Biopython code that builds the backbone (N, CA, C, O; Angstrom):
import numpy as np
from Bio.PDB.StructureBuilder import StructureBuilder

atoms = [
    (1, "MET", "N", (33.749, -274.046, 208.238)),
    (1, "MET", "CA", (33.225, -273.152, 207.219)),
    (1, "MET", "C", (31.832, -272.656, 207.593)),
    (1, "MET", "O", (31.518, -271.483, 207.388)),
    (2, "LEU", "N", (30.998, -273.534, 208.136)),
    (2, "LEU", "CA", (29.649, -273.133, 208.508)),
    (2, "LEU", "C", (29.696, -272.074, 209.599)),
    (2, "LEU", "O", (28.929, -271.112, 209.566)),
    (3, "ASN", "N", (30.591, -272.246, 210.563)),
    (3, "ASN", "CA", (30.734, -271.272, 211.637)),
    (3, "ASN", "C", (31.180, -269.915, 211.077)),
    (3, "ASN", "O", (30.727, -268.866, 211.536)),
    (4, "GLU", "N", (32.052, -269.950, 210.104)),
    (4, "GLU", "CA", (32.527, -268.722, 209.472)),
    (4, "GLU", "C", (31.377, -268.030, 208.737)),
    (4, "GLU", "O", (31.253, -266.807, 208.808)),
    (5, "GLU", "N", (30.531, -268.795, 208.027)),
    (5, "GLU", "CA", (29.379, -268.225, 207.332)),
    (5, "GLU", "C", (28.394, -267.619, 208.325)),
    (5, "GLU", "O", (27.812, -266.568, 208.061)),
    (6, "GLU", "N", (28.207, -268.277, 209.466)),
    (6, "GLU", "CA", (27.307, -267.749, 210.495)),
    (6, "GLU", "C", (27.824, -266.404, 211.011)),
    (6, "GLU", "O", (27.037, -265.490, 211.258)),
    (7, "GLU", "N", (29.137, -266.282, 211.172)),
    (7, "GLU", "CA", (29.723, -265.013, 211.597)),
    (7, "GLU", "C", (29.511, -263.937, 210.543)),
    (7, "GLU", "O", (29.198, -262.792, 210.868)),
    (8, "TRP", "N", (29.684, -264.309, 209.276)),
    (8, "TRP", "CA", (29.464, -263.350, 208.204)),
    (8, "TRP", "C", (28.003, -262.887, 208.177)),
    (8, "TRP", "O", (27.727, -261.696, 208.032)),
    (9, "ILE", "N", (27.082, -263.826, 208.316)),
    (9, "ILE", "CA", (25.657, -263.485, 208.291)),
    (9, "ILE", "C", (25.315, -262.573, 209.462)),
    (9, "ILE", "O", (24.533, -261.635, 209.306)),
    (10, "ALA", "N", (25.884, -262.834, 210.623)),
    (10, "ALA", "CA", (25.661, -261.942, 211.771)),
    (10, "ALA", "C", (26.206, -260.546, 211.459)),
    (10, "ALA", "O", (25.594, -259.542, 211.823)),
    (11, "GLU", "N", (27.334, -260.488, 210.798)),
    (11, "GLU", "CA", (27.906, -259.199, 210.402)),
    (11, "GLU", "C", (26.993, -258.497, 209.393)),
    (11, "GLU", "O", (26.776, -257.290, 209.493)),
    (12, "PHE", "N", (26.460, -259.242, 208.424)),
    (12, "PHE", "CA", (25.557, -258.661, 207.427)),
    (12, "PHE", "C", (24.295, -258.115, 208.088)),
    (12, "PHE", "O", (23.816, -257.037, 207.735)),
    (13, "GLU", "N", (23.767, -258.860, 209.038)),
    (13, "GLU", "CA", (22.560, -258.412, 209.732)),
    (13, "GLU", "C", (22.833, -257.141, 210.536)),
    (13, "GLU", "O", (21.980, -256.258, 210.622)),
    (14, "ALA", "N", (24.008, -257.056, 211.115)),
    (14, "ALA", "CA", (24.359, -255.865, 211.886)),
    (14, "ALA", "C", (24.530, -254.650, 210.972)),
    (14, "ALA", "O", (24.153, -253.538, 211.341)),
    (15, "VAL", "N", (25.087, -254.856, 209.799)),
    (15, "VAL", "CA", (25.345, -253.760, 208.866)),
    (15, "VAL", "C", (24.044, -253.322, 208.182)),
    (15, "VAL", "O", (23.802, -252.126, 208.021)),
    (16, "GLY", "N", (23.223, -254.268, 207.790)),
    (16, "GLY", "CA", (21.975, -253.951, 207.102)),
    (16, "GLY", "C", (22.085, -254.160, 205.605)),
    (16, "GLY", "O", (23.177, -254.198, 205.039)),
    (17, "GLU", "N", (20.929, -254.294, 204.980)),
    (17, "GLU", "CA", (20.891, -254.606, 203.550)),
    (17, "GLU", "C", (21.481, -253.506, 202.675)),
    (17, "GLU", "O", (22.307, -253.784, 201.805)),
    (18, "SER", "N", (21.071, -252.279, 202.895)),
    (18, "SER", "CA", (21.514, -251.207, 201.989)),
    (18, "SER", "C", (23.021, -250.976, 202.093)),
    (18, "SER", "O", (23.697, -250.781, 201.083)),
    (19, "GLU", "N", (23.538, -250.999, 203.312)),
    (19, "GLU", "CA", (24.983, -250.807, 203.486)),
    (19, "GLU", "C", (25.756, -251.954, 202.850)),
    (19, "GLU", "O", (26.781, -251.733, 202.205)),
    (20, "LEU", "N", (25.270, -253.169, 203.029)),
    (20, "LEU", "CA", (25.938, -254.327, 202.438)),
    (20, "LEU", "C", (25.896, -254.243, 200.919)),
    (20, "LEU", "O", (26.893, -254.532, 200.257)),
    (21, "ARG", "N", (24.764, -253.855, 200.363)),
    (21, "ARG", "CA", (24.639, -253.714, 198.913)),
    (21, "ARG", "C", (25.614, -252.652, 198.409)),
    (21, "ARG", "O", (26.250, -252.826, 197.369)),
    (22, "ASP", "N", (25.726, -251.557, 199.149)),
    (22, "ASP", "CA", (26.692, -250.524, 198.759)),
    (22, "ASP", "C", (28.109, -251.060, 198.773)),
    (22, "ASP", "O", (28.891, -250.793, 197.860)),
    (23, "ARG", "N", (28.438, -251.810, 199.803)),
    (23, "ARG", "CA", (29.792, -252.385, 199.875)),
    (23, "ARG", "C", (30.056, -253.322, 198.716)),
    (23, "ARG", "O", (31.155, -253.343, 198.161)),
    (24, "LEU", "N", (29.039, -254.103, 198.349)),
    (24, "LEU", "CA", (29.221, -255.089, 197.280)),
    (24, "LEU", "C", (29.428, -254.439, 195.922)),
    (24, "LEU", "O", (30.340, -254.805, 195.181)),
    (25, "TYR", "N", (28.581, -253.477, 195.603)),
    (25, "TYR", "CA", (28.530, -252.998, 194.230)),
    (25, "TYR", "C", (29.140, -251.615, 194.007)),
    (25, "TYR", "O", (29.488, -251.269, 192.878)),
    (26, "ARG", "N", (29.274, -250.820, 195.074)),
    (26, "ARG", "CA", (29.812, -249.467, 194.887)),
    (26, "ARG", "C", (31.130, -249.252, 195.623)),
    (26, "ARG", "O", (31.914, -248.370, 195.273)),
    (27, "GLY", "N", (31.357, -250.053, 196.625)),
    (27, "GLY", "CA", (32.541, -249.865, 197.449)),
    (27, "GLY", "C", (33.707, -250.678, 196.945)),
    (27, "GLY", "O", (33.855, -250.941, 195.751)),
    (28, "SER", "N", (34.514, -251.060, 197.881)),
    (28, "SER", "CA", (35.723, -251.807, 197.543)),
    (28, "SER", "C", (35.452, -253.289, 197.365)),
    (28, "SER", "O", (36.358, -254.054, 197.035)),
    (29, "GLY", "N", (34.197, -253.702, 197.585)),
    (29, "GLY", "CA", (33.869, -255.112, 197.435)),
    (29, "GLY", "C", (34.051, -255.856, 198.751)),
    (29, "GLY", "O", (34.384, -255.269, 199.780)),
    (30, "ILE", "N", (33.828, -257.131, 198.690)),
    (30, "ILE", "CA", (33.964, -257.983, 199.870)),
    (30, "ILE", "C", (34.891, -259.125, 199.511)),
    (30, "ILE", "O", (34.730, -259.794, 198.490)),
    (31, "HIS", "N", (35.852, -259.323, 200.368)),
    (31, "HIS", "CA", (36.817, -260.408, 200.172)),
    (31, "HIS", "C", (36.858, -261.237, 201.427)),
    (31, "HIS", "O", (36.711, -260.647, 202.497)),
    (32, "PRO", "N", (37.030, -262.462, 201.417)),
    (32, "PRO", "CA", (37.327, -263.389, 200.326)),
    (32, "PRO", "C", (36.086, -263.669, 199.463)),
    (32, "PRO", "O", (34.979, -263.221, 199.761)),
    (33, "GLU", "N", (36.314, -264.412, 198.408)),
    (33, "GLU", "CA", (35.268, -264.720, 197.435)),
    (33, "GLU", "C", (34.084, -265.444, 198.078)),
    (33, "GLU", "O", (32.933, -265.188, 197.724)),
    (34, "ALA", "N", (34.360, -266.336, 199.010)),
    (34, "ALA", "CA", (33.275, -267.075, 199.678)),
    (34, "ALA", "C", (32.378, -266.125, 200.466)),
    (34, "ALA", "O", (31.165, -266.324, 200.521)),
    (35, "LYS", "N", (32.957, -265.104, 201.070)),
    (35, "LYS", "CA", (32.174, -264.122, 201.809)),
    (35, "LYS", "C", (31.306, -263.316, 200.842)),
    (35, "LYS", "O", (30.164, -262.987, 201.164)),
    (36, "PHE", "N", (31.833, -263.000, 199.671)),
    (36, "PHE", "CA", (31.071, -262.290, 198.660)),
    (36, "PHE", "C", (29.845, -263.107, 198.256)),
    (36, "PHE", "O", (28.736, -262.574, 198.201)),
    (37, "HIS", "N", (30.037, -264.384, 197.977)),
    (37, "HIS", "CA", (28.922, -265.243, 197.569)),
    (37, "HIS", "C", (27.903, -265.410, 198.695)),
    (37, "HIS", "O", (26.699, -265.473, 198.448)),
    (38, "THR", "N", (28.390, -265.481, 199.914)),
    (38, "THR", "CA", (27.483, -265.563, 201.067)),
    (38, "THR", "C", (26.672, -264.274, 201.182)),
    (38, "THR", "O", (25.482, -264.318, 201.495)),
    (39, "ALA", "N", (27.299, -263.139, 200.935)),
    (39, "ALA", "CA", (26.603, -261.853, 200.991)),
    (39, "ALA", "C", (25.531, -261.764, 199.916)),
    (39, "ALA", "O", (24.419, -261.309, 200.184)),
    (40, "VAL", "N", (25.852, -262.189, 198.716)),
    (40, "VAL", "CA", (24.876, -262.162, 197.622)),
    (40, "VAL", "C", (23.706, -263.079, 197.944)),
    (40, "VAL", "O", (22.552, -262.705, 197.738)),
    (41, "ARG", "N", (23.989, -264.267, 198.444)),
    (41, "ARG", "CA", (22.931, -265.216, 198.808)),
    (41, "ARG", "C", (22.058, -264.645, 199.930)),
    (41, "ARG", "O", (20.835, -264.779, 199.894)),
    (42, "TRP", "N", (22.683, -264.013, 200.918)),
    (42, "TRP", "CA", (21.931, -263.433, 202.035)),
    (42, "TRP", "C", (21.032, -262.304, 201.542)),
    (42, "TRP", "O", (19.877, -262.214, 201.956)),
    (43, "LEU", "N", (21.541, -261.446, 200.670)),
    (43, "LEU", "CA", (20.729, -260.365, 200.107)),
    (43, "LEU", "C", (19.549, -260.918, 199.316)),
    (43, "LEU", "O", (18.443, -260.380, 199.382)),
    (44, "ARG", "N", (19.788, -261.991, 198.569)),
    (44, "ARG", "CA", (18.712, -262.623, 197.804)),
    (44, "ARG", "C", (17.641, -263.171, 198.745)),
    (44, "ARG", "O", (16.448, -263.017, 198.482)),
    (45, "GLU", "N", (18.057, -263.807, 199.834)),
    (45, "GLU", "CA", (17.100, -264.340, 200.815)),
    (45, "GLU", "C", (16.313, -263.212, 201.482)),
    (45, "GLU", "O", (15.116, -263.353, 201.732)),
    (46, "GLN", "N", (16.980, -262.096, 201.768)),
    (46, "GLN", "CA", (16.294, -260.954, 202.380)),
    (46, "GLN", "C", (15.262, -260.368, 201.416)),
    (46, "GLN", "O", (14.164, -259.999, 201.832)),
    (47, "ALA", "N", (15.605, -260.284, 200.148)),
    (47, "ALA", "CA", (14.671, -259.760, 199.146)),
    (47, "ALA", "C", (13.463, -260.678, 199.012)),
    (47, "ALA", "O", (12.331, -260.208, 198.896)),
    (48, "ARG", "N", (13.702, -261.978, 199.026)),
    (48, "ARG", "CA", (12.611, -262.949, 198.931)),
    (48, "ARG", "C", (11.693, -262.836, 200.145)),
    (48, "ARG", "O", (10.470, -262.877, 200.006)),
    (49, "ALA", "N", (12.273, -262.696, 201.327)),
    (49, "ALA", "CA", (11.470, -262.557, 202.550)),
    (49, "ALA", "C", (10.677, -261.253, 202.532)),
    (49, "ALA", "O", (9.520, -261.231, 202.951)),
    (50, "ARG", "N", (11.281, -260.174, 202.054)),
    (50, "ARG", "CA", (10.587, -258.883, 201.966)),
    (50, "ARG", "C", (9.427, -258.962, 200.987)),
    (50, "ARG", "O", (8.350, -258.430, 201.256)),
    (51, "ARG", "N", (9.638, -259.626, 199.849)),
    (51, "ARG", "CA", (8.580, -259.789, 198.850)),
    (51, "ARG", "C", (7.413, -260.597, 199.427)),
    (51, "ARG", "O", (6.251, -260.278, 199.175)),
    (52, "LEU", "N", (7.723, -261.633, 200.193)),
    (52, "LEU", "CA", (6.683, -262.437, 200.821)),
    (52, "LEU", "C", (5.891, -261.609, 201.830)),
    (52, "LEU", "O", (4.664, -261.697, 201.871)),
    (53, "ARG", "N", (6.583, -260.802, 202.648)),
    (53, "ARG", "CA", (5.886, -259.934, 203.605)),
    (53, "ARG", "C", (4.985, -258.937, 202.895)),
    (53, "ARG", "O", (3.871, -258.673, 203.346)),
    (54, "GLU", "N", (5.461, -258.381, 201.784)),
    (54, "GLU", "CA", (4.660, -257.423, 201.032)),
    (54, "GLU", "C", (3.415, -258.084, 200.450)),
    (54, "GLU", "O", (2.338, -257.488, 200.455)),
    (55, "GLU", "N", (3.555, -259.311, 199.949)),
    (55, "GLU", "CA", (2.397, -260.028, 199.417)),
    (55, "GLU", "C", (1.387, -260.329, 200.522)),
    (55, "GLU", "O", (0.181, -260.194, 200.315)),
    (56, "GLN", "N", (1.872, -260.733, 201.685)),
    (56, "GLN", "CA", (0.971, -260.991, 202.805)),
    (56, "GLN", "C", (0.265, -259.720, 203.244)),
    (56, "GLN", "O", (-0.929, -259.747, 203.540)),
    (57, "LEU", "N", (0.983, -258.609, 203.289)),
    (57, "LEU", "CA", (0.383, -257.341, 203.662)),
    (57, "LEU", "C", (-0.671, -256.913, 202.643)),
    (57, "LEU", "O", (-1.728, -256.401, 203.009)),
    (58, "HIS", "N", (-0.377, -257.124, 201.379)),
    (58, "HIS", "CA", (-1.327, -256.785, 200.324)),
    (58, "HIS", "C", (-2.618, -257.589, 200.487)),
    (58, "HIS", "O", (-3.711, -257.035, 200.372)),
    (59, "ARG", "N", (-2.499, -258.890, 200.754)),
    (59, "ARG", "CA", (-3.691, -259.725, 200.966)),
    (59, "ARG", "C", (-4.460, -259.267, 202.192)),
    (59, "ARG", "O", (-5.690, -259.220, 202.172)),
    (60, "TYR", "N", (-3.752, -258.931, 203.252)),
    (60, "TYR", "CA", (-4.394, -258.469, 204.477)),
    (60, "TYR", "C", (-5.163, -257.182, 204.218)),
    (60, "TYR", "O", (-6.307, -257.052, 204.656)),
    (61, "VAL", "N", (-4.564, -256.235, 203.520)),
    (61, "VAL", "CA", (-5.221, -254.964, 203.215)),
    (61, "VAL", "C", (-6.440, -255.209, 202.329)),
    (61, "VAL", "O", (-7.487, -254.599, 202.541)),
    (62, "TRP", "N", (-6.316, -256.093, 201.341)),
    (62, "TRP", "CA", (-7.423, -256.391, 200.450)),
    (62, "TRP", "C", (-8.610, -256.956, 201.233)),
    (62, "TRP", "O", (-9.742, -256.509, 201.050)),
    (63, "TRP", "N", (-8.356, -257.938, 202.104)),
    (63, "TRP", "CA", (-9.454, -258.540, 202.860)),
    (63, "TRP", "C", (-10.027, -257.562, 203.882)),
    (63, "TRP", "O", (-11.222, -257.617, 204.172)),
    (64, "THR", "N", (-9.225, -256.692, 204.420)),
    (64, "THR", "CA", (-9.725, -255.658, 205.328)),
    (64, "THR", "C", (-10.639, -254.696, 204.579)),
    (64, "THR", "O", (-11.686, -254.303, 205.094)),
    (65, "LEU", "N", (-10.250, -254.319, 203.374)),
    (65, "LEU", "CA", (-11.089, -253.456, 202.553)),
    (65, "LEU", "C", (-12.416, -254.143, 202.220)),
    (65, "LEU", "O", (-13.478, -253.525, 202.302)),
    (66, "CYS", "N", (-12.350, -255.404, 201.849)),
    (66, "CYS", "CA", (-13.580, -256.152, 201.551)),
    (66, "CYS", "C", (-14.487, -256.211, 202.776)),
    (66, "CYS", "O", (-15.698, -256.028, 202.652)),
    (67, "ALA", "N", (-13.930, -256.461, 203.940)),
    (67, "ALA", "CA", (-14.728, -256.518, 205.168)),
    (67, "ALA", "C", (-15.353, -255.158, 205.473)),
    (67, "ALA", "O", (-16.502, -255.095, 205.911)),
    (68, "ALA", "N", (-14.619, -254.076, 205.251)),
    (68, "ALA", "CA", (-15.156, -252.741, 205.503)),
    (68, "ALA", "C", (-16.302, -252.430, 204.551)),
    (68, "ALA", "O", (-17.333, -251.908, 204.975)),
    (69, "VAL", "N", (-16.135, -252.740, 203.282)),
    (69, "VAL", "CA", (-17.200, -252.495, 202.306)),
    (69, "VAL", "C", (-18.423, -253.336, 202.632)),
    (69, "VAL", "O", (-19.548, -252.840, 202.571)),
    (70, "LEU", "N", (-18.221, -254.588, 202.974)),
    (70, "LEU", "CA", (-19.335, -255.461, 203.352)),
    (70, "LEU", "C", (-20.044, -254.929, 204.590)),
    (70, "LEU", "O", (-21.271, -254.989, 204.670)),
    (71, "SER", "N", (-19.305, -254.419, 205.539)),
    (71, "SER", "CA", (-19.904, -253.845, 206.749)),
    (71, "SER", "C", (-20.767, -252.636, 206.412)),
    (71, "SER", "O", (-21.846, -252.463, 206.979)),
    (72, "VAL", "N", (-20.302, -251.814, 205.507)),
    (72, "VAL", "CA", (-21.088, -250.654, 205.090)),
    (72, "VAL", "C", (-22.374, -251.110, 204.400)),
    (72, "VAL", "O", (-23.445, -250.561, 204.657)),
    (73, "ILE", "N", (-22.273, -252.090, 203.546)),
    (73, "ILE", "CA", (-23.458, -252.601, 202.842)),
    (73, "ILE", "C", (-24.466, -253.173, 203.837)),
    (73, "ILE", "O", (-25.659, -252.885, 203.748)),
    (74, "VAL", "N", (-23.992, -253.975, 204.777)),
    (74, "VAL", "CA", (-24.880, -254.545, 205.792)),
    (74, "VAL", "C", (-25.495, -253.433, 206.628)),
    (74, "VAL", "O", (-26.677, -253.499, 206.966)),
    (75, "GLY", "N", (-24.724, -252.427, 206.963)),
    (75, "GLY", "CA", (-25.245, -251.298, 207.732)),
    (75, "GLY", "C", (-26.332, -250.546, 206.980)),
    (75, "GLY", "O", (-27.364, -250.199, 207.554)),
    (76, "VAL", "N", (-26.103, -250.296, 205.707)),
    (76, "VAL", "CA", (-27.101, -249.597, 204.887)),
    (76, "VAL", "C", (-28.374, -250.431, 204.774)),
    (76, "VAL", "O", (-29.477, -249.894, 204.872)),
    (77, "ILE", "N", (-28.230, -251.723, 204.571)),
    (77, "ILE", "CA", (-29.400, -252.597, 204.515)),
    (77, "ILE", "C", (-30.137, -252.592, 205.838)),
    (77, "ILE", "O", (-31.367, -252.542, 205.858)),
    (78, "GLY", "N", (-29.415, -252.643, 206.937)),
    (78, "GLY", "CA", (-30.035, -252.591, 208.267)),
    (78, "GLY", "C", (-30.803, -251.310, 208.496)),
    (78, "GLY", "O", (-31.917, -251.336, 209.019)),
    (79, "VAL", "N", (-30.229, -250.206, 208.116)),
    (79, "VAL", "CA", (-30.918, -248.914, 208.260)),
    (79, "VAL", "C", (-32.148, -248.869, 207.357)),
    (79, "VAL", "O", (-33.204, -248.395, 207.775)),
    (80, "ALA", "N", (-32.021, -249.357, 206.121)),
    (80, "ALA", "CA", (-33.156, -249.366, 205.182)),
    (80, "ALA", "C", (-34.282, -250.237, 205.712)),
    (80, "ALA", "O", (-35.445, -249.840, 205.646)),
    (81, "VAL", "N", (-33.966, -251.407, 206.232)),
    (81, "VAL", "CA", (-35.003, -252.287, 206.785)),
    (81, "VAL", "C", (-35.667, -251.624, 207.980)),
    (81, "VAL", "O", (-36.890, -251.673, 208.112)),
    (82, "THR", "N", (-34.900, -251.021, 208.828)),
    (82, "THR", "CA", (-35.460, -250.351, 210.018)),
    (82, "THR", "C", (-36.312, -249.151, 209.591)),
    (82, "THR", "O", (-37.396, -248.931, 210.131)),
    (83, "TRP", "N", (-35.827, -248.394, 208.641)),
    (83, "TRP", "CA", (-36.540, -247.181, 208.214)),
    (83, "TRP", "C", (-37.829, -247.503, 207.452)),
    (83, "TRP", "O", (-38.879, -246.919, 207.722)),
    (84, "PHE", "N", (-37.741, -248.436, 206.498)),
    (84, "PHE", "CA", (-38.900, -248.729, 205.662)),
    (84, "PHE", "C", (-39.755, -249.865, 206.196)),
    (84, "PHE", "O", (-40.822, -250.151, 205.654)),
    (85, "GLY", "N", (-39.291, -250.512, 207.253)),
    (85, "GLY", "CA", (-40.030, -251.638, 207.822)),
    (85, "GLY", "C", (-41.114, -251.224, 208.813)),
    (85, "GLY", "O", (-41.734, -252.093, 209.427)),
    (86, "ARG", "N", (-41.351, -249.993, 208.981)),
    (86, "ARG", "CA", (-42.345, -249.522, 209.956)),
    (86, "ARG", "C", (-43.723, -249.711, 209.467)),
    (86, "ARG", "O", (-44.677, -249.368, 210.165)),
]
sb = StructureBuilder()
sb.init_structure("model")
sb.init_model(0)
sb.init_chain("A")
sb.init_seg("    ")
for serial, (resi, resn, name, xyz) in enumerate(atoms, 1):
    if name == "N":
        sb.init_residue(resn, " ", resi, " ")
    sb.init_atom(name, np.array(xyz, "f"), 0.0, 1.0, " ", f" {name:<3s}", serial, name[0])
structure = sb.get_structure()
């Protein structure tokens, strides 16, 4: 059974998420029932992984923005010290 699930997952990965979702909910469905449940579980895992990547990207962008703003502030202070420190 595990080998069969691995084959199904390889098939799902080859087809892609959107095509698999279309087959599940708009097409003729997926048979046998165990393959259907494996497909639903795989789609759920893919959504969870995508959500995690999006959260990581959001944190990365936030910290990059903070670093850029801090760099501008330090630059302005440096110019002010150089200009008014004469």
